[in-house]
C-alpha positions, 0 to 999 in steps of 0.5 A, a space after each residue: 335682356 339684362 345683358 343688353 342693358 348692362 352693356 348699354 349702361 357700360 357704354 353710356 356711363 363710359 361716354 358720359 364720364 369721358 365727356 364730362 372729364 374732357 369738358 372739365 379739363 378744357 374749362 380748367 385749361 382756360 381758367 389757368 390760361 385766360 389768354 387762350 380766349 383772347 389770343 389765337 396765337 396763344 390758343 395754338 400753344 394749347 395743342 401744339 404737339 411739340 409743346 412740352 406742356 402737353 402730356 405724351 405719356 401715361 407718366 406725363 398724364 399722371 403728373 399733370 393730374 396731380 397738378 390739375 393741368 387741364 391738358 392732362 385732364 383732357 387726355 384722361 378723358 380721351 383715355 377713358 373714351 378709348 377704354 369704354 369699348 374695351 370695358 364693354 368687351 370685358 363685360 361681354 366675356 363675364 356675361 357669356 361666362 354667366 350664360 355658359 356660352 364657352 364659344 362666345 367666351 373664347 371669341 370675345 376673349 380673343 377680341 379682348 386680347 387683340 385689343 390689349 395687344 394693339 394698345 401695347 404694340 401701338 405704344 411701343 412703336 
């Protein structure tokens, strides 16, 4: 029962923190660029993939965070949302270790390894 509550808490906190971060980034983007509210043409500029102001790498995100750019904060929130189920898998490994269930430790560690591998392979290609 404790394990289910801990996993539920990890998921809940991850989703709420990422949603809060995304909303904060959205508000900051609109505060820095009030023209997005009144001009549909300018609003398209906010999410245009070819726009250099949108962070495309982790370095861009960190640089944007240092200058409080709304788009970078939104991307941070999305990265937090992606990391939430990965954190759930990592917590599961620790819980299975605590219970001494080495079969599930091996299975869950494999799942975590595949998740992490997919992130690295995906970012390379």
